[in-house]
N, C-alpha and C positions, 0 to 999 in steps of 0.2 A: 530376461527382462531388460528393456531398454533403460539406459541411464538418463537422468535429467540433463538437459542441455544447459539450463540456467543454474549456475553455481556461484558461490561467493568468490569475488576476485579481490585483488589488492589495488585495483584502480581507485583513484581519489574521487570521493563524492563531490568535493569542491570543484574539481576539474570538470566533472560531468555537468554540474549545475552552471558553471561559468560558460560552458559550451552551448547552452541554450540560447539561440539567436534572439528570440523575441524577449525584450526586456520585461514586459508585464508577466509573461509565462515564467521567466526565470525567477522573478520575485515571488510569484505564487508558489513555485517549487521550493524556494528557500523557506517560505512560511510553512509549507506542508512538512518540510524536513524538521523544523523546530517543533511543530505540533506533534508529529509522530515520535520524535525523540522524547518529548515530555510524556506523552501518553503511554509509551511502551517501556520507558526507562532503559532503552537500548540505544547504542550508537548506530548511526547509519552506515551501511556498507553496500558497495555495488554488488549486484547479482547479475552476472553476465555483463553486457555492455551498456544496458539502458534501464535497469531497474534499481532504484534506491530501496534497499530492504532493511528491516529492523528485526533483530533476533532471528532465531532458527526454530523451525517446527518440523518434527518428523511425522509424516502422515502414512496411513496404511488404508487402502481402499478394500472393499469387500472382494474385489477381483484378485487381490493379492499384490497388486502394484503398491510399492511404497517408495519413499524417498524423503529428502529434506528440502525445505523451502523456507523463505522468510515468513515470520509471523504475519507481518503486513508490509506493504511497500507501495511504491508508485513509480510511474514512468511518464515522462513528457512525450506524448505522441503527436502526430501531425495535427489532429483536430482538437484533442482534449488531453487532459491529464487522466491517466488510467490509475485507479487505486485498487490494489489487490489485497485479498485476505480478510474482507469484512463480512463475509457471509456466515461466519461462525457465531455471531452474536445472537443470543436468544431473543434479543429485542430488535433484531434486524428490520423486520417490516415496520414496526412502530417508529423506529428512529429514521428510517428512510422517508417515511411520510412527513417527518418534521424537518428534514435536511435542507430542502430548497431545490433549486434547479439542478437536475442531474439526469443521467441515463444509466440503465443497468444492462450489463452484458451477462453472459453465462456465468462468468466468475469474477467480474470486476465492475467497479463503479466508475463512471465517466463524468468528469466535471470540466467545464470550460474555463471557469475562473473561480478563485477562492471567494470572491465577493458574491458569487451566486449561491453559496451554501452557508449555513449556520455553523460556524467553527466549533461552538460548544457541542452541538449535536454530533458533528463529525468526530470530535474527540471522544465523546461517550461511545460512539459506534466502534472506534478503534480500541478503547479500553475494554469494552465488553467482549469484542472478538478475541483479543489477546488473552483475556482472563479465561474464556471458554477453552481455547486451545491449550493453555498452560495447565488447565484442570484435567486434561485428558491424559 
């Protein structure tokens, strides 16, 4: 079974955030870091070179593949901020309908700016997803 490439590292989250060139994007990522810290009650940690993750979650698929990943996390990508780990919420569809401007990929949520989304709804989505994972 192949091992996960993305693992927790000792790299500084502050250094990662400071390295985001676009000032508005950097500030949005700082806001998202605070929001996820509050919602998860976990400290941020770098996963690989570009994902700011919170907490740890052990998953096991029906195929037998298993591993560890962050409960939730995000990464500043070229076009958007990718937010990971929110699909577990039982209220996923309902909350996404209330979130504001976003796009959905197979496993992540894409937002351009924090001002595009309702922060309270995003926090509820994070809290609900984390609670569901911790309950398993």
